[in-house]
C-alpha positions as CSV (number, residue, x, y, z in Angstrom):
1,X,37.0,-2.8,-2.7
2,X,35.9,-3.9,-6.2
3,X,36.0,-7.5,-5.2
4,X,33.7,-6.8,-2.2
5,X,31.1,-5.1,-4.4
6,X,31.2,-8.0,-6.9
7,X,30.9,-10.5,-4.1
8,X,28.0,-8.6,-2.5
9,X,26.2,-8.2,-5.9
10,X,26.6,-12.0,-6.5
11,X,25.3,-12.8,-3.0
12,X,22.3,-10.5,-3.5
13,X,21.5,-12.1,-6.8
14,X,21.5,-15.5,-5.3
15,X,19.4,-14.4,-2.3
16,X,16.9,-12.6,-4.6
17,X,16.5,-15.8,-6.7
18,X,15.7,-17.8,-3.6
19,X,13.1,-15.4,-2.4
20,X,9.5,-15.5,-3.7
21,X,8.5,-12.9,-6.2
22,X,4.9,-11.7,-6.0
23,X,3.7,-9.9,-9.2
24,X,0.4,-8.1,-9.5
25,X,-1.8,-9.6,-12.2
26,X,-5.3,-9.1,-13.7
27,X,-8.3,-11.3,-13.0
28,X,-8.2,-12.4,-16.6
29,X,-4.7,-13.9,-16.0
30,X,-6.0,-16.4,-13.4
31,X,-6.1,-20.1,-14.4
32,X,-9.7,-21.4,-14.8
33,X,-9.5,-23.5,-11.6
34,X,-8.3,-20.4,-9.6
35,X,-11.0,-18.2,-11.2
36,X,-13.7,-20.7,-10.2
37,X,-12.5,-20.6,-6.5
38,X,-12.3,-16.8,-6.5
39,X,-15.8,-16.5,-7.9
40,X,-17.1,-18.8,-5.1
41,X,-15.1,-17.3,-2.3
42,X,-15.6,-13.6,-3.1
43,X,-19.4,-13.5,-3.2
44,X,-20.4,-10.2,-1.5
45,X,-16.8,-9.0,-1.4
46,X,-15.0,-6.1,-3.0
47,X,-11.9,-7.4,-4.7
48,X,-8.9,-5.1,-4.2
49,X,-6.4,-7.0,-6.4
50,X,-4.6,-10.2,-7.4
51,X,-1.0,-11.4,-7.4
52,X,0.9,-14.4,-8.6
53,X,3.9,-15.8,-6.6
54,X,6.4,-18.4,-7.7
55,X,8.5,-20.1,-5.1
56,X,10.4,-23.3,-5.3
57,X,8.9,-24.2,-8.6
58,X,5.3,-23.7,-7.4
59,X,2.9,-21.0,-8.4
60,X,0.2,-19.6,-6.1
61,X,-2.3,-16.9,-6.5
62,X,-3.5,-14.4,-3.9
63,X,-6.7,-12.4,-4.0
64,X,-7.1,-9.4,-1.7
65,X,-10.6,-8.4,-0.9
66,X,-12.8,-6.5,1.6
67,X,-15.7,-8.4,3.0
68,X,-18.2,-7.0,5.5
69,X,-15.9,-4.0,6.2
70,X,-12.7,-6.0,6.9
71,X,-9.8,-7.4,4.8
72,X,-9.7,-11.1,3.7
73,X,-6.9,-12.5,1.6
74,X,-6.8,-15.9,0.1
75,X,-3.8,-17.9,-1.2
76,X,-4.9,-20.4,-3.8
77,X,-2.8,-23.1,-5.6
78,X,-2.9,-23.7,-9.3
79,X,-5.6,-26.4,-9.0
80,X,-7.9,-23.9,-7.2
81,X,-7.4,-25.2,-3.7
82,X,-7.4,-22.6,-0.9
83,X,-4.1,-22.9,0.9
84,X,-4.3,-20.1,3.4
85,X,-6.8,-17.4,4.5
86,X,-5.8,-14.3,6.4
87,X,-8.9,-12.5,7.7
88,X,-9.0,-9.3,9.8
89,X,-10.6,-9.6,13.2
90,X,-11.0,-7.1,16.0
91,X,-8.8,-7.4,19.1
92,X,-11.9,-7.3,21.3
93,X,-13.4,-10.4,19.5
94,X,-10.3,-12.5,20.3
95,X,-10.3,-15.1,23.1
96,X,-8.7,-13.6,26.2
97,X,-5.6,-15.9,26.0
98,X,-5.0,-14.8,22.4
99,X,-5.4,-11.1,23.2
100,X,-3.1,-11.5,26.2
101,X,-0.5,-13.4,24.1
102,X,-0.5,-10.8,21.3
103,X,-0.2,-7.9,23.8
104,X,2.7,-9.6,25.5
105,X,4.5,-10.1,22.2
106,X,3.8,-6.5,21.2
107,X,5.4,-5.2,24.4
108,X,5.1,-1.4,24.6
109,X,3.9,-1.3,21.0
110,X,0.4,-0.5,19.9
111,X,-1.5,-3.2,18.0
112,X,-3.0,-1.6,14.9
113,X,-4.5,-4.7,13.1
114,X,-5.1,-8.4,13.8
115,X,-5.6,-11.2,11.4
116,X,-6.5,-14.8,11.8
117,X,-4.4,-17.3,9.8
118,X,-6.2,-20.4,8.6
119,X,-4.5,-23.2,6.7
120,X,-6.2,-26.3,5.4
121,X,-9.5,-25.2,7.1
122,X,-7.7,-25.0,10.5
123,X,-7.0,-21.9,12.5
124,X,-3.3,-22.0,13.1
125,X,-2.3,-18.5,14.3
126,X,-3.1,-14.9,14.9
127,X,-0.9,-12.1,13.5
128,X,-0.9,-8.6,14.8
129,X,0.6,-5.5,13.2
130,X,2.4,-3.4,15.8
131,X,3.6,0.1,15.8
132,X,6.4,1.0,18.3
133,X,8.0,4.5,18.2
134,X,6.9,5.0,14.6
135,X,8.3,1.6,13.5
136,X,6.0,-1.2,12.2
137,X,6.4,-4.9,12.9
138,X,4.4,-8.0,13.1
139,X,3.9,-10.6,15.9
140,X,2.2,-13.9,15.9
141,X,0.8,-16.3,18.5
142,X,-0.9,-19.7,18.1
143,X,-4.6,-20.3,18.2
144,X,-4.1,-20.8,21.9
145,X,-2.4,-17.5,22.4
146,X,1.0,-19.1,23.1
147,X,4.2,-18.2,21.2
148,X,4.8,-20.3,18.0
149,X,7.8,-22.5,17.3
150,X,7.9,-21.0,13.8
151,X,6.2,-18.2,12.0
152,X,3.1,-19.1,10.0
């Protein structure tokens, strides 16, 4: 029994080291290049918070904000380049094929929130938060409403 606990603890330590760690930070902790991007991208927005994530030797920064009544999150690299934008959109505003694709993936669940995912200035996917029998999950489809080969 002791061996199993030790083995499991070791496995979890290795697994935890491989996963990205996001830490909340203050705006004053942002590198100058990231701060410049945040200042430009957040005009007219209410900033909700910042985080720093280290994964595979690379550090990225996330800014969570509310703009025009909806959420908008940016992931920015150390040099100030926007890597990814997740922006809340209404289900009704989606193209029919995207709405149909998300509803098919959600099954009997209720879609509670939808975000567009943009990488390198290109819309790559839509992600919906789904509630099914009190449990929350997420589903994604491509910009065309079709299932993705991999999660964005």
